C-alpha positions as CSV (number, residue, x, y, z in Angstrom):
1,X,-56.3,34.1,-59.7
2,X,-57.6,35.2,-56.2
3,X,-60.6,33.5,-54.7
4,X,-61.3,36.5,-52.5
5,X,-63.9,38.5,-54.6
6,X,-65.6,41.7,-53.8
7,X,-69.3,40.9,-54.1
8,X,-70.2,44.4,-52.7
9,X,-68.7,46.1,-55.8
10,X,-71.2,44.4,-58.1
11,X,-74.0,44.6,-55.5
12,X,-73.6,48.4,-55.3
13,X,-73.9,48.8,-59.1
14,X,-77.0,46.6,-59.3
15,X,-78.6,48.1,-56.2
16,X,-79.3,51.6,-57.7
17,X,-82.8,51.5,-59.2
18,X,-82.0,53.2,-62.5
19,X,-79.0,51.0,-63.2
20,X,-81.0,47.9,-62.3
21,X,-83.7,48.9,-64.8
22,X,-81.1,49.5,-67.5
23,X,-79.5,46.1,-66.9
24,X,-83.0,44.5,-67.0
25,X,-83.6,46.2,-70.4
26,X,-80.4,44.8,-71.7
27,X,-81.5,41.3,-70.8
28,X,-83.5,41.6,-74.0
29,X,-80.2,40.6,-75.7
30,X,-80.4,43.7,-77.9
31,X,-77.9,46.5,-78.2
32,X,-79.6,49.7,-76.9
33,X,-78.7,53.3,-77.3
34,X,-78.1,55.6,-74.3
35,X,-81.4,57.3,-74.9
36,X,-83.3,54.1,-74.8
37,X,-81.6,53.1,-71.6
38,X,-82.3,56.5,-70.1
39,X,-86.0,55.9,-70.7
40,X,-85.8,52.4,-69.3
41,X,-84.2,53.8,-66.1
42,X,-86.6,56.7,-65.9
43,X,-83.7,59.3,-65.8
44,X,-82.4,62.2,-67.9
45,X,-79.8,61.6,-70.6
46,X,-77.1,63.3,-68.5
47,X,-77.9,61.1,-65.5
48,X,-78.0,58.0,-67.6
49,X,-74.5,58.8,-69.0
50,X,-73.1,58.7,-65.5
51,X,-74.8,55.4,-64.7
52,X,-73.6,53.8,-67.9
53,X,-70.1,54.9,-67.2
54,X,-70.3,53.1,-63.8
55,X,-71.6,50.0,-65.4
56,X,-68.9,50.0,-68.0
57,X,-66.2,50.5,-65.4
58,X,-67.7,47.7,-63.3
59,X,-67.5,45.3,-66.3
60,X,-71.2,44.6,-66.5
61,X,-71.8,46.1,-69.9
62,X,-69.8,46.8,-73.1
63,X,-70.2,49.6,-75.7
64,X,-69.8,49.7,-79.4
65,X,-69.7,52.8,-81.6
66,X,-71.5,53.4,-84.9
67,X,-70.8,56.9,-86.1
68,X,-71.8,59.3,-83.4
69,X,-74.0,56.8,-81.7
70,X,-73.1,54.4,-78.9
71,X,-74.8,51.1,-78.3
72,X,-74.7,49.1,-75.1
73,X,-74.9,45.4,-74.3
74,X,-74.5,43.2,-71.3
75,X,-70.8,42.2,-71.1
76,X,-71.4,38.5,-71.3
77,X,-73.8,35.6,-70.9
78,X,-72.4,35.2,-67.3
79,X,-73.7,38.7,-66.4
80,X,-77.1,37.7,-67.8
81,X,-77.1,34.4,-65.9
82,X,-76.2,36.2,-62.6
83,X,-79.0,38.8,-63.1
84,X,-81.6,36.1,-63.8
85,X,-80.5,34.2,-60.8
86,X,-80.9,37.3,-58.6
87,X,-84.4,37.7,-60.0
88,X,-85.2,34.2,-58.7
89,X,-84.4,35.2,-55.1
90,X,-85.8,38.8,-55.2
91,X,-89.3,39.8,-53.9
92,X,-91.8,40.8,-56.6
93,X,-92.7,44.4,-57.0
94,X,-96.4,45.3,-56.2
95,X,-98.6,45.7,-59.3
96,X,-100.4,49.0,-59.2
97,X,-102.0,49.3,-62.7
98,X,-103.6,47.3,-65.5
99,X,-100.6,48.1,-67.7
100,X,-98.2,46.6,-65.2
101,X,-100.4,43.5,-64.9
102,X,-100.4,42.9,-68.6
103,X,-96.7,43.4,-68.9
104,X,-96.2,41.0,-66.0
105,X,-98.3,38.4,-67.7
106,X,-96.5,38.8,-71.0
107,X,-93.1,38.5,-69.3
108,X,-94.1,35.5,-67.4
109,X,-95.3,33.7,-70.5
110,X,-92.4,34.3,-72.9
111,X,-89.4,36.6,-72.8
112,X,-85.7,36.6,-73.7
113,X,-83.1,36.1,-71.0
114,X,-80.2,37.7,-72.8
115,X,-79.9,35.4,-75.9
116,X,-82.2,32.5,-74.9
117,X,-85.9,31.9,-74.2
118,X,-87.4,32.2,-70.7
119,X,-90.8,32.0,-69.1
120,X,-93.6,29.5,-69.3
121,X,-92.7,28.6,-72.9
122,X,-89.0,28.0,-72.2
123,X,-89.7,25.7,-69.3
124,X,-92.3,23.8,-71.3
125,X,-89.7,23.3,-74.1
126,X,-87.1,21.9,-71.6
127,X,-89.8,19.5,-70.2
128,X,-90.6,18.4,-73.8
129,X,-86.9,18.0,-74.7
130,X,-86.2,15.9,-71.6
131,X,-89.4,13.8,-72.0
132,X,-88.5,13.1,-75.6
133,X,-84.9,12.3,-74.8
134,X,-83.7,15.3,-76.8
135,X,-81.8,16.4,-73.7
136,X,-80.6,14.5,-70.7
137,X,-80.7,16.5,-67.5
138,X,-77.8,16.2,-65.0
139,X,-75.5,18.3,-62.9
140,X,-75.8,22.1,-63.6
141,X,-76.8,21.6,-67.2
142,X,-78.0,19.3,-70.0
143,X,-76.5,16.9,-72.5
144,X,-77.7,16.8,-76.0
145,X,-78.4,13.2,-77.2
146,X,-77.6,12.0,-80.6
147,X,-81.3,11.6,-81.4
148,X,-81.8,15.1,-80.0
149,X,-79.1,16.6,-82.3
150,X,-80.8,15.0,-85.2
151,X,-84.3,16.2,-84.2
152,X,-83.2,19.8,-83.5
153,X,-81.2,19.9,-86.8
154,X,-84.3,18.7,-88.6
155,X,-86.3,21.5,-86.9
156,X,-83.8,24.0,-88.3
157,X,-81.7,24.7,-85.2
158,X,-78.0,25.4,-86.0
159,X,-76.5,22.6,-83.9
160,X,-73.1,22.7,-85.6
161,X,-72.7,26.4,-84.9
162,X,-73.7,26.0,-81.3
163,X,-71.2,23.1,-80.9
164,X,-68.4,25.2,-82.4
165,X,-69.0,28.0,-79.9
166,X,-66.4,28.3,-77.0
167,X,-69.1,29.0,-74.4
168,X,-71.0,26.5,-72.3
169,X,-73.1,24.4,-74.6
170,X,-76.3,23.4,-72.8
171,X,-76.4,25.4,-69.6
172,X,-79.3,25.3,-67.1
173,X,-80.6,28.7,-66.1
174,X,-83.0,29.1,-63.2
175,X,-86.1,30.9,-64.5
176,X,-86.9,33.7,-62.1
177,X,-90.7,33.5,-62.7
178,X,-91.1,29.7,-63.0
179,X,-88.5,28.8,-60.4
180,X,-87.5,26.0,-62.7
181,X,-84.6,25.7,-65.2
182,X,-84.8,26.8,-68.8
183,X,-82.1,26.1,-71.5
184,X,-79.3,28.6,-71.8
185,X,-75.8,28.4,-73.3
186,X,-74.9,28.1,-76.9
187,X,-77.7,25.6,-77.6
188,X,-80.3,27.8,-75.8
189,X,-79.2,30.8,-78.0
190,X,-79.4,28.7,-81.1
191,X,-83.0,27.6,-80.3
192,X,-83.9,31.2,-79.5
193,X,-82.3,32.5,-82.7
194,X,-84.2,29.9,-84.8
195,X,-87.6,30.6,-83.1
196,X,-87.3,34.4,-83.7
197,X,-86.0,34.0,-87.3
198,X,-88.9,31.7,-88.1
199,X,-91.4,34.1,-86.7
200,X,-92.5,31.7,-83.9
201,X,-92.1,34.6,-81.5
202,X,-92.0,38.4,-82.1
203,X,-90.9,41.1,-79.7
204,X,-93.8,43.0,-78.2
205,X,-91.8,46.2,-78.5
206,X,-88.3,47.2,-79.6
207,X,-85.8,46.9,-76.7
208,X,-88.2,44.9,-74.5
209,X,-87.8,41.4,-73.3
210,X,-91.4,40.2,-73.6
211,X,-92.2,38.1,-76.6
212,X,-95.5,37.2,-78.3
213,X,-96.0,33.7,-79.6
214,X,-97.5,33.8,-83.1
215,X,-100.0,31.4,-84.6
216,X,-97.2,29.7,-86.5
217,X,-95.2,29.3,-83.2
218,X,-98.2,27.6,-81.6
219,X,-98.5,25.3,-84.6
220,X,-94.8,24.4,-84.6
221,X,-94.6,23.8,-80.8
222,X,-97.6,21.5,-80.9
223,X,-96.5,19.7,-84.1
224,X,-92.9,19.2,-83.2
225,X,-92.9,18.9,-79.4
226,X,-96.6,18.3,-78.5
227,X,-96.6,21.6,-76.5
228,X,-100.0,23.2,-76.2
229,X,-100.1,26.6,-74.4
230,X,-103.0,29.0,-74.0
């Protein structure tokens, strides 16, 4: 394997605004149709098709077919991790409307970063896990303690399934709004899956990353992890 990589190839793909917006939409972790991605990118369907072809050729997304329809996803968790990291070093866009302001507030509070939680809530969870010795921080990730495995299993998180995964287990992902790490990897995905399945969070709109914390979510976070968020 060569160590001489062409960063400009990926940079050119991400630098085009419509393609960047499509990739951002796919950070929801959901599979989206070409029409949904065209709307996310603010382009016509024919133009979106060309952009999606380039992203496919560049290895940033994958496609699955269901009848006559095509659905697109990010190619891997590594792509999502790279996009989130780029967000942490990118300047913010100016907010020009009340709608943008509300969307920004929602995204900052709770969102998905591909298949795991991000935002204020996600960082608060990591802090609580470390404070309660559920996780031990170190290096570029976390270690799940034996007591932590028991506590998360008791909370309903599929620890066994996460441990059986071939991907990184408890990865640290730099949160682009909080500038602090949240939990990624197989364990982060398991925590997110459980939180969504139990209705602690719901998506604010189909195909969007922003999440709304429910009353049940607030109760569970306070009861289990002593997390109180307004």
